[in-house]
C-alpha positions as CSV (number, residue, x, y, z in Angstrom):
1,X,1.3,1.8,-22.6
2,X,-1.5,0.5,-20.3
3,X,-4.8,2.1,-21.1
4,X,-7.3,3.2,-18.5
5,X,-10.4,1.1,-18.5
6,X,-13.6,2.8,-19.5
7,X,-16.9,2.7,-17.8
8,X,-19.6,0.6,-19.6
9,X,-22.9,-1.0,-19.0
10,X,-21.2,-4.3,-18.1
11,X,-19.6,-2.8,-15.0
12,X,-20.8,-4.6,-11.8
13,X,-20.9,-1.3,-9.9
14,X,-21.1,2.4,-10.8
15,X,-18.4,4.4,-9.2
16,X,-15.9,3.1,-6.7
17,X,-16.9,5.6,-4.0
18,X,-20.4,4.0,-3.8
19,X,-19.3,0.4,-3.2
20,X,-15.6,0.6,-2.4
21,X,-14.1,1.4,1.0
22,X,-10.5,2.5,1.3
23,X,-8.7,2.7,4.6
24,X,-5.1,2.8,5.9
25,X,-2.9,2.9,8.9
26,X,0.7,4.0,9.3
27,X,3.2,4.0,12.2
28,X,6.9,4.5,12.7
29,X,9.1,1.7,13.9
30,X,9.8,1.1,17.6
31,X,12.3,3.6,18.9
32,X,12.6,5.5,15.6
33,X,12.2,9.2,15.2
34,X,11.3,9.3,11.4
35,X,9.1,7.1,9.3
36,X,11.0,5.9,6.2
37,X,7.8,4.6,4.6
38,X,5.5,6.6,2.5
39,X,1.8,5.8,1.7
40,X,-0.6,7.1,-0.9
41,X,-4.3,6.4,-0.4
42,X,-5.6,8.0,-3.5
43,X,-5.5,11.6,-2.3
44,X,-2.2,12.7,-0.7
45,X,1.1,11.2,0.3
46,X,1.4,10.2,4.0
47,X,4.6,9.7,6.1
48,X,3.2,10.0,9.6
49,X,4.7,8.7,12.8
50,X,1.2,7.5,13.7
51,X,-2.0,7.4,11.8
52,X,-4.4,4.8,13.4
53,X,-6.8,3.0,11.0
54,X,-9.0,5.5,9.2
55,X,-11.3,5.6,6.1
56,X,-10.5,7.9,3.2
57,X,-12.7,9.1,0.4
58,X,-11.5,8.3,-3.1
59,X,-12.5,9.6,-6.6
60,X,-15.5,7.8,-8.1
61,X,-13.8,7.5,-11.5
62,X,-10.9,5.3,-10.2
63,X,-7.9,5.8,-8.0
64,X,-4.4,4.6,-7.1
65,X,-3.0,3.2,-3.9
66,X,0.7,2.8,-3.2
67,X,3.3,2.2,-0.5
68,X,7.0,2.7,-0.6
69,X,9.6,1.5,2.0
70,X,12.8,3.5,2.2
71,X,15.7,0.9,2.4
72,X,17.1,1.4,5.9
73,X,20.8,0.9,5.0
74,X,20.7,3.6,2.3
75,X,21.3,7.3,3.1
76,X,18.2,9.4,3.9
77,X,15.9,6.7,2.5
78,X,12.8,8.7,3.4
79,X,13.7,11.0,0.5
80,X,13.5,8.1,-2.0
81,X,10.1,6.8,-0.7
82,X,8.5,10.2,-0.7
83,X,9.8,11.1,-4.1
84,X,8.3,8.1,-5.9
85,X,4.9,8.4,-4.1
86,X,4.7,12.1,-4.9
87,X,5.3,11.3,-8.6
88,X,2.4,8.8,-8.4
89,X,0.2,11.5,-6.8
90,X,1.0,13.9,-9.7
91,X,0.6,11.4,-12.5
92,X,-2.6,10.6,-14.5
93,X,-4.0,7.2,-13.6
94,X,-3.5,5.7,-17.1
95,X,0.2,6.5,-17.0
96,X,1.1,5.3,-13.4
97,X,3.4,2.3,-13.4
98,X,4.0,2.2,-17.2
99,X,7.5,2.0,-18.6
100,X,7.6,5.7,-19.4
101,X,6.5,6.5,-15.9
102,X,9.7,4.9,-14.5
103,X,12.0,6.0,-17.2
104,X,11.0,9.7,-17.0
105,X,10.9,9.9,-13.3
106,X,14.1,7.8,-12.6
107,X,16.1,10.5,-14.4
108,X,14.6,13.2,-12.2
109,X,15.0,11.0,-9.1
110,X,18.7,10.8,-9.7
111,X,19.0,14.5,-10.5
112,X,17.2,15.6,-7.4
113,X,18.1,13.1,-4.8
114,X,21.7,12.0,-5.7
115,X,23.3,15.4,-4.9
116,X,22.0,15.3,-1.3
117,X,21.6,11.5,-0.7
118,X,23.5,9.5,-3.3
119,X,22.3,5.9,-3.3
120,X,19.1,6.6,-1.4
121,X,16.8,3.7,-2.1
122,X,13.2,2.5,-1.8
123,X,10.8,-0.3,-2.7
124,X,7.5,0.5,-4.3
125,X,4.2,-1.2,-4.7
126,X,1.1,0.3,-6.3
127,X,-2.3,-0.5,-7.9
128,X,-4.7,1.5,-10.1
129,X,-8.3,0.5,-9.7
130,X,-10.8,1.6,-12.2
131,X,-14.6,2.2,-11.8
132,X,-15.4,-1.4,-12.7
133,X,-13.0,-3.0,-10.2
134,X,-10.3,-3.8,-12.8
135,X,-6.9,-3.6,-11.1
136,X,-3.4,-3.3,-12.6
137,X,-0.6,-3.4,-10.2
138,X,3.2,-3.2,-10.1
139,X,6.0,-3.6,-7.6
140,X,9.7,-3.3,-7.1
141,X,11.4,-4.9,-4.1
142,X,9.5,-6.6,-1.3
143,X,6.6,-4.3,-0.5
144,X,3.6,-6.5,-1.1
145,X,0.1,-6.6,-2.6
146,X,-2.4,-9.2,-1.3
147,X,-5.8,-10.3,-2.5
148,X,-8.1,-11.1,0.4
149,X,-11.1,-13.2,-0.5
150,X,-14.5,-13.1,1.2
151,X,-13.3,-15.9,3.6
152,X,-10.3,-13.7,4.8
153,X,-7.6,-15.8,3.0
154,X,-4.5,-13.7,2.0
155,X,-3.0,-14.5,-1.4
156,X,0.1,-12.6,-2.5
157,X,-0.2,-11.1,-6.0
158,X,3.1,-9.1,-6.0
159,X,6.5,-10.6,-6.5
160,X,9.3,-10.2,-3.9
161,X,12.5,-9.2,-5.6
162,X,14.9,-11.0,-3.3
163,X,18.2,-12.9,-3.8
164,X,16.4,-16.1,-2.8
165,X,13.6,-15.7,-5.4
166,X,16.2,-15.0,-8.1
167,X,18.0,-18.2,-7.1
168,X,14.8,-20.1,-7.2
169,X,14.0,-18.7,-10.7
170,X,17.5,-19.8,-11.9
171,X,17.1,-23.3,-10.4
172,X,19.7,-22.7,-7.7
173,X,17.4,-23.0,-4.7
174,X,14.1,-24.8,-3.9
175,X,10.9,-22.9,-3.1
176,X,10.3,-25.0,0.0
177,X,13.9,-25.0,1.2
178,X,15.2,-23.5,4.4
179,X,17.8,-20.9,3.8
180,X,19.7,-18.2,5.8
181,X,18.0,-14.9,6.2
182,X,20.7,-13.2,4.2
183,X,19.1,-14.6,1.1
184,X,16.0,-12.5,1.7
185,X,18.1,-9.4,0.8
186,X,16.6,-7.2,-1.9
187,X,17.8,-7.8,-5.5
188,X,15.8,-4.9,-6.9
189,X,14.8,-1.5,-5.7
190,X,14.9,2.1,-6.9
191,X,18.3,3.6,-6.2
192,X,19.3,7.3,-6.6
193,X,22.3,6.4,-8.8
194,X,22.2,7.0,-12.6
195,X,24.1,3.8,-13.1
196,X,21.3,1.7,-11.4
197,X,18.7,2.2,-14.2
198,X,18.4,-1.4,-15.1
199,X,15.8,-2.3,-12.4
200,X,12.9,-4.8,-12.9
201,X,9.3,-3.9,-12.4
202,X,6.8,-6.7,-11.8
203,X,3.4,-6.0,-13.4
204,X,0.1,-7.9,-13.5
205,X,-3.7,-7.5,-13.5
206,X,-6.7,-8.8,-11.6
207,X,-10.4,-7.9,-11.1
208,X,-11.8,-7.2,-7.7
209,X,-15.1,-9.0,-6.9
210,X,-17.7,-8.3,-4.3
211,X,-16.5,-9.3,-0.9
212,X,-12.8,-9.1,-1.8
213,X,-10.2,-6.7,-0.7
214,X,-6.8,-5.6,-2.0
215,X,-4.1,-4.8,0.6
216,X,-0.8,-3.1,0.0
217,X,1.9,-3.1,2.7
218,X,5.5,-2.4,3.5
219,X,7.5,-5.2,5.1
220,X,6.8,-3.8,8.6
221,X,3.7,-5.9,8.4
222,X,4.9,-9.1,6.7
223,X,8.2,-9.3,8.7
224,X,6.2,-9.7,11.8
225,X,3.0,-11.5,10.7
226,X,3.0,-14.4,8.2
227,X,0.2,-15.0,5.7
228,X,-1.7,-17.5,7.9
229,X,-1.6,-15.1,10.9
230,X,-2.8,-12.2,8.7
231,X,-5.8,-14.3,7.6
232,X,-6.7,-15.2,11.1
233,X,-6.4,-11.7,12.4
234,X,-8.4,-10.3,9.5
235,X,-11.4,-12.4,10.4
236,X,-11.4,-11.1,14.0
237,X,-12.7,-7.6,13.0
238,X,-16.0,-6.5,11.6
239,X,-15.5,-3.2,9.8
240,X,-12.5,-2.4,7.6
241,X,-11.0,0.0,10.2
242,X,-11.4,-2.6,13.0
243,X,-9.7,-5.2,10.8
244,X,-6.8,-2.8,10.2
245,X,-6.5,-1.8,13.8
246,X,-6.3,-5.5,14.7
247,X,-3.3,-5.9,12.4
248,X,-1.7,-2.7,13.6
249,X,-1.9,-3.7,17.3
250,X,-0.5,-7.2,16.4
251,X,2.5,-5.6,14.8
252,X,2.9,-3.1,17.7
253,X,3.0,-6.0,20.1
254,X,6.2,-7.4,18.4
255,X,9.6,-6.4,19.9
256,X,11.6,-4.2,17.5
257,X,8.9,-3.7,14.9
258,X,9.8,-1.7,11.9
259,X,8.0,1.2,10.1
260,X,4.6,-0.1,8.9
261,X,2.3,1.2,6.2
262,X,-0.9,-0.5,5.1
263,X,-3.7,0.6,2.7
264,X,-6.7,-1.5,1.7
265,X,-9.4,-1.2,-0.9
266,X,-12.4,-3.3,0.0
267,X,-15.5,-4.0,-2.1
268,X,-18.2,-4.4,0.5
């Protein structure tokens, strides 16, 4: 079990609310009536058709951020994404993302969702940030977590669970190779099917430093904007909300853009 970090005199800052800004935006895909994404910005679960970039207050003792992307070719996938983020909202910080968190809630997930939407599926990415800036994060699928340094460079911390990445790990493909888009299909996600219990969760840790930000997003952002473009756009805005609005408008300018949910914690 991962233990929650405790406050001590070595912490670089006292209370995340004093030094940390959290903001998010969310919008439904072009021509869609319902957002299949869900977003948690430390307070409540969001699944709005449109929330322009806005700041949100977070607890000074630590908080969790998370995004989930309902898999479009599964039935009523919004039920899956909302289920898992609601479970995150209800769970103590020190238990979020642990093995027991997934084992316990997967059983309930299947019991509640399978009868009405068998096979409903979602990705999930989340991070718990304590009062000292220590971060432990996890993901399933291709929703991403990025570290943004004080120069605006985006570095992916999460792991995309895709067919291509599995092939690369097995030596069947090259990291710098050019492959058909079909190989970007998900190899892991959370599925409302009791036989699909053997899913993989990627977990890691980092420490956020002054001037750095942690960004979580569904693939509505990264399908349209590559890492280099994200970095350039991030440097265009001044405040956190202005930076996020710049990203949102860039996605909105793309033809056929998908549901997009982005939440950021920034140590000013």
